[in-house]
C-alpha positions in Angstrom: 15.7 -18.8 46.9 17.5 -21.0 44.3 17.0 -21.2 40.5 15.8 -24.5 40.6 13.4 -24.0 42.9 12.1 -20.6 41.7 11.8 -22.2 37.8 8.9 -23.8 38.2 6.9 -20.4 39.6 8.2 -18.8 36.8 6.6 -21.5 34.0 3.5 -20.4 35.6 3.9 -17.0 34.8 2.7 -14.9 32.3 5.7 -12.5 32.2 8.6 -10.8 33.8 8.7 -7.6 33.8 11.2 -4.9 35.9 8.4 -2.1 35.3 5.9 -1.7 38.4 3.2 0.3 36.5 3.5 -3.0 34.3 2.9 -5.8 36.7 -0.1 -7.5 36.1 -2.1 -10.7 37.3 -0.1 -13.3 37.5 3.1 -11.4 36.4 6.9 -12.1 37.8 7.6 -9.0 38.9 11.8 -8.1 39.6 12.2 -5.0 42.1 15.1 -3.3 40.9 16.9 -0.5 43.2 18.8 2.4 41.7 20.2 5.6 43.2 17.2 7.5 43.8 14.5 4.4 43.1 14.1 1.3 45.1 11.1 -0.6 43.8 11.1 -2.8 46.4 8.9 -0.3 48.6 6.5 -1.2 45.8 6.7 -5.2 46.4 3.8 -5.5 48.8 1.5 -3.8 46.4 2.3 -5.8 43.4 1.6 -8.8 45.3 -1.6 -7.3 46.5 -2.2 -6.7 42.7 -1.6 -10.2 42.1 1.6 -10.5 41.0 2.6 -14.6 41.4 6.0 -13.7 42.8 8.1 -10.5 43.6 11.9 -10.7 43.8 13.6 -7.9 45.8 17.2 -7.4 46.9 16.9 -6.1 50.3 15.8 -8.8 53.1 13.6 -6.5 55.2 11.1 -6.8 52.3 10.8 -10.1 51.9 7.7 -12.0 52.6 7.5 -15.6 51.5 4.0 -15.9 52.4 3.0 -13.5 49.6 5.5 -15.0 47.3 8.0 -11.7 47.8 11.8 -13.4 47.7 15.1 -12.4 48.9 17.9 -12.8 46.8 21.4 -11.2 47.2 21.0 -9.4 43.5 17.7 -9.2 41.6 20.2 -8.4 38.8 22.0 -11.7 38.9 19.3 -13.7 39.5 17.4 -12.1 36.5 20.6 -13.2 34.2 20.7 -16.8 36.0 16.9 -17.6 35.4 17.2 -16.3 31.8 20.4 -18.7 31.3 18.2 -21.7 32.6 15.1 -20.8 31.0 17.4 -20.8 28.2 19.0 -24.2 28.8 15.5 -25.7 28.5 14.7 -24.5 25.5 15.5 -26.3 21.8 14.9 -24.2 19.4 17.0 -22.0 17.0 18.5 -18.3 18.5 19.7 -16.1 16.3 21.5 -13.4 17.9 23.1 -10.4 16.1 24.9 -6.7 17.2 26.5 -4.3 14.8 27.6 -0.2 15.3 24.7 0.7 12.7 21.7 -1.4 11.9 20.6 -4.0 14.2 17.3 -2.7 15.2 16.2 -2.7 11.6 18.0 -5.7 10.7 16.1 -7.2 13.7 12.8 -6.0 12.5 13.1 -7.3 9.1 14.7 -10.8 9.9 11.4 -11.4 12.5 9.5 -10.2 9.8 11.1 -12.5 6.9 11.1 -15.6 9.7 7.5 -15.3 10.8 6.4 -16.3 7.4 6.7 -19.7 8.3 7.3 -19.9 12.3 6.2 -18.8 15.5 9.3 -16.3 16.1 10.0 -14.2 19.2 12.7 -11.4 19.1 13.9 -8.4 21.3 10.8 -5.9 21.7 12.6 -2.2 20.7 15.8 -1.6 22.1 15.8 -4.2 25.0 19.4 -5.0 23.9 21.2 -5.2 27.1 22.1 -7.0 30.3 18.5 -6.3 31.6 16.5 -6.3 28.1 18.5 -9.4 26.4 17.4 -12.0 29.6 14.1 -10.4 29.7 13.6 -11.2 26.1 14.9 -14.9 26.7 12.6 -15.0 29.5 9.7 -14.0 27.0 10.2 -17.5 25.1 7.1 -19.5 25.3 6.3 -23.2 24.1 4.9 -22.0 21.5 7.9 -19.8 20.1 9.9 -21.7 17.3 12.6 -19.7 17.3 14.1 -16.3 18.6 15.8 -13.4 17.2 18.1 -11.4 19.9 19.7 -8.0 19.7 22.5 -7.3 21.6 23.5 -3.8 22.0 27.4 -2.7 23.7 29.0 0.4 24.3 32.3 -1.6 26.2 34.5 -4.4 25.7 33.3 -7.6 27.3 29.7 -6.8 26.8 28.8 -9.1 23.9 30.5 -11.6 25.7 28.1 -11.7 28.6 25.1 -11.2 26.7 25.8 -14.6 24.1 26.5 -16.4 27.4 22.9 -15.7 28.6 21.3 -16.1 25.0 23.4 -18.8 23.6 23.0 -18.0 19.7 22.7 -20.6 17.8 23.2 -18.3 14.6 25.0 -15.1 14.4 25.6 -11.8 12.0 27.5 -8.7 13.0 25.6 -6.1 10.7 28.5 -3.9 10.3 31.6 -2.3 12.3 31.7 1.6 12.2 32.4 4.5 14.6 30.2 4.0 17.2 31.0 4.2 21.0 34.4 5.2 20.5 34.8 6.8 24.3 33.5 3.2 25.8 35.1 0.9 23.3 38.3 2.8 23.1 38.3 3.7 19.0 37.6 2.0 15.9 39.5 -1.3 16.8 38.3 -1.4 20.5 34.4 -1.4 18.8 35.9 -4.4 16.1 37.0 -6.2 18.9 34.3 -5.8 21.3 31.8 -6.8 18.6 33.8 -9.6 17.7 33.0 -11.6 20.8 30.2 -12.6 19.1 32.2 -14.0 16.7 34.3 -15.6 19.5 31.3 -17.2 21.2 30.1 -18.9 17.8 33.6 -20.1 16.8 34.0 -21.7 20.9 30.8 -23.3 20.4 30.6 -24.6 16.4 27.6 -22.3 15.6 26.9 -20.8 12.4 28.1 -16.9 10.9 26.4 -15.4 9.0 28.8 -13.1 6.7 28.6 -10.2 4.2 31.5 -11.0 2.2 31.7 -7.5 0.3 32.7 -6.5 4.5 36.2 -7.0 4.7 36.6 -7.1 8.3 33.4 -9.8 8.2 35.5 -11.5 5.6 38.8 -11.5 7.1 37.3 -12.7 10.9 35.3 -15.8 9.1 38.1 -17.2 6.7 38.3 -20.7 7.1 35.6 -20.9 9.2 32.9 -23.0 8.9 29.6 -23.5 9.3 28.6 -20.0 8.2 26.1 -18.7 5.4 27.3 -16.0 3.2 26.1 -13.3 0.9 27.6 -10.5 -1.0 29.7 -11.6 -3.6 29.4 -14.1 -6.3 31.1 -17.2 -4.5 28.6 -17.0 -1.8 25.9 -19.1 -0.5 23.5 -16.4 -2.1 23.7 -13.7 -4.3 21.4 -11.2 -4.3 20.7 -7.7 -6.5 20.5 -3.5 -5.2 18.2 -1.7 -7.0 15.6 1.5 -5.6 12.2 2.9 -6.5 11.9 6.7 -5.1 14.4 6.2 -3.1 13.5 3.1 -1.8 16.1 0.3 -1.5 14.9 -2.9 -3.4 16.6 -6.7 -3.4 16.4 -8.6 -6.4 17.1 -12.6 -6.3 17.2 -15.1 -9.2 14.9 -12.9 -11.2 12.5 -11.9 -8.5 12.2 -8.5 -6.7 11.6 -6.9 -3.5 11.0 -3.5 -2.7 11.0 -2.2 0.6 9.8 1.0 2.3 13.2 2.0 3.5 15.6 4.3 2.1 19.4 4.4 1.8 21.7 1.5 0.2 22.7 1.2 3.3 19.5 -0.9 4.3 20.6 -3.5 1.4 22.6 -5.5 3.1 20.1 -6.0 5.9 17.6 -7.0 3.4 20.2 -9.3 2.6 20.7 -10.6 5.5 17.2 -11.6 6.5 16.8 -13.2 2.9 19.9 -15.3 3.9 18.5 -16.8 6.6 14.7 -17.3 5.6 16.3 -19.0 2.3 18.5 -21.1 5.2 15.7 -22.1 7.1 13.4 -22.7 4.0 11.3 -20.0 3.3 10.6 -19.0 0.0 11.7 -15.8 -2.3 7.7 -14.9 -2.7 7.2 -15.3 1.4 10.4 -13.3 2.1 8.8 -10.8 -1.0 5.9 -11.0 1.0 7.8 -10.0 4.2 9.7 -7.0 2.9 7.2 -5.0 1.2 5.0 -5.4 3.9 7.6 -4.2 6.9 6.8 -0.3 7.7 9.5 1.1 9.9 7.9 3.1 12.5 10.7 3.7 15.3 12.4 6.8 13.5 14.8 4.6 11.7 15.1 5.0 7.9 11.6 6.3 8.1 10.2 7.9 5.4 7.2 10.6 5.3 5.6 12.2 3.0 3.2 14.6 3.2 1.4 17.3 1.0 4.6 16.9 -1.4 7.5 17.0 0.9 9.6 14.1 2.0 10.8 13.8 5.9 13.3 11.6 6.3 13.3 10.3 10.1 16.2 8.7 11.5 16.9 10.4 15.2 17.1 6.8 16.9 21.1 7.0 17.1 23.6 8.7 14.9 27.3 8.2 14.6 29.7 9.1 12.1 29.5 6.1 9.9 25.7 6.0 10.0 25.6 10.1 9.7 27.9 9.6 6.3 25.5 7.0 5.4 22.5 9.2 5.9 23.8 12.0 4.4 25.4 10.7 0.8 22.0 9.0 0.9 20.0 11.9 0.7 22.0 14.0 -1.5 20.4 11.3 -3.9 16.7 12.8 -3.8 15.0 15.2 -6.2 14.3 18.3 -5.3 15.7 20.8 -2.6 17.1 19.4 0.2 17.6 20.3 3.9 19.2 18.7 6.4 18.7 18.9 10.3 22.1 17.0 11.9 22.5 16.3 15.5 25.1 15.8 17.7 26.7 12.3 17.8 27.4 11.3 21.4 29.7 8.7 23.4 32.5 9.8 20.6 35.3 10.9 23.5 38.4 12.4 22.2 37.3 11.6 18.4 34.4 14.0 19.3 35.8 16.9 17.6 37.3 15.7 14.5 34.3 13.4 14.0 32.1 16.7 14.1 34.1 18.7 11.8 34.5 15.9 9.4 30.3 15.6 9.0 30.0 19.0 8.8 32.5 19.2 6.5 30.9 16.5 4.2 27.8 18.3 4.5 29.0 21.7 3.1 30.7 19.8 0.2 27.0 17.5 -0.8 26.0 21.4 -0.9 22.3 20.3 0.6 20.3 23.9 -0.1 20.2 24.3 4.3 22.1 22.9 6.9 21.0 23.4 10.5 23.3 21.6 13.4 21.8 20.9 16.7 23.9 20.3 19.7 27.1 22.0 21.5 29.7 19.1 19.9 28.3 20.7 16.1 28.0 24.3 17.6 31.3 24.2 18.8 33.0 23.3 15.5 30.5 25.0 12.9 31.3 28.9 12.1 29.3 28.8 8.9 25.9 27.4 8.9 22.5 27.8 11.4 23.6 26.1 14.7 21.4 26.0 18.0 22.8 24.3 20.5 19.6 22.3 22.3 16.2 21.0 20.2 14.3 23.3 22.2 16.4 26.5 20.8 15.3 25.0 17.3 11.8 24.3 18.3 11.8 28.2 19.3 13.5 29.3 15.3 11.3 27.0 13.3 7.5 28.7 15.2 9.0 31.7 12.9 10.8 30.0 9.9 9.3 27.6 8.0 11.4 24.9 6.2 10.7 25.5 2.4 12.5 22.9 1.1 10.7 19.6 -0.8 13.0 17.1 1.3 13.9 17.0 4.8 16.6 14.7 6.9 16.5 14.4 10.7 19.2 12.5 11.7 20.8 12.4 15.1 21.7 10.8 18.1 18.8 10.0 20.6 19.8 12.1 23.3 19.2 15.4 21.1 15.6 14.3 20.3 15.2 16.0 17.3 11.9 14.0 16.5 10.3 16.5 19.1 10.7 19.5 16.4 8.5 17.2 13.6 4.9 19.1 13.9 7.1 22.2 12.8 8.4 21.0 9.9 
């Protein structure tokens, strides 16, 4: 079985999935095998349930009469199929990566562009070597453009994802202290994320640049084509304002207020607005998109209930995003409690970075500071500290937090959101 032979069958399918629980009639099921589970054992059932085709990487499970096909690697075949499909598409694809704000920026860009176009985009956090091909394969004839989020925690990952998605436009949200262990330090982060710039430059594609970011500006100096924002000489100039801790965007005297908290989300709004204006979307439409977008993904999410405010930001955490969150939260009026969880994948920098964040939290003089995770606990001599979220939950069952404002911020692996009901 090769890609050219298989592609007509793919075009007849409704969707591609790697989840055996979500295989429907007329779907294509890629049966991935892992250390503890081999989905190829479910190939016959998937076919009997109506799957249009099943791809397996163990020859003994092949059954061509039922459209169960053997390939040497399900992953490579998925990626190759995505590349082949991408090469048939004649729509602009926007790729984005960065240390912080990728998913929020992707969501806002999608909201803005959807005011005028039928836009496909990365669902949830499907931004890796499997998720990006699945997103490409979800692009249908009715879609007029696509927004592809690309995540990475080591060198050459963004390079691979670019060869699959082949973006026409690209934006790096920022370069921060994230995944330091995999990238080999902050310089490694810059090099790894800049693989998107390398692809765009090599193919003469358009780069979106925040000219207030010195790294972005340096990396794209003297390059064209690009779309710029951030200073008085940029293509687009936006003003920052806030209303009740929600960040707002001003353009040529018109204002749009988001449901996002934190000035760090301002550049995310700017990038989306710049792309919208570039594609001929009016600021009135952009304002409509920004004001109706409501974060529900535990990223800069604000929940108000019974006179109290909860800022929920538990999907990801690194020194850069943690610093920004704490500095934003201190501006809230009224009493404030911060519950901060460990920042993961920091490698040799972990102890120092956790010390720095705890020092910052103490300097900002919050009414109460609670840490969760073994890294914070190891450097934490003075504040309430728990090694696991389960211990925090047990504490909260008997000790209700009294503050008017509460921040939950930590890496996904700490799962601080499990404590919400008790807060």
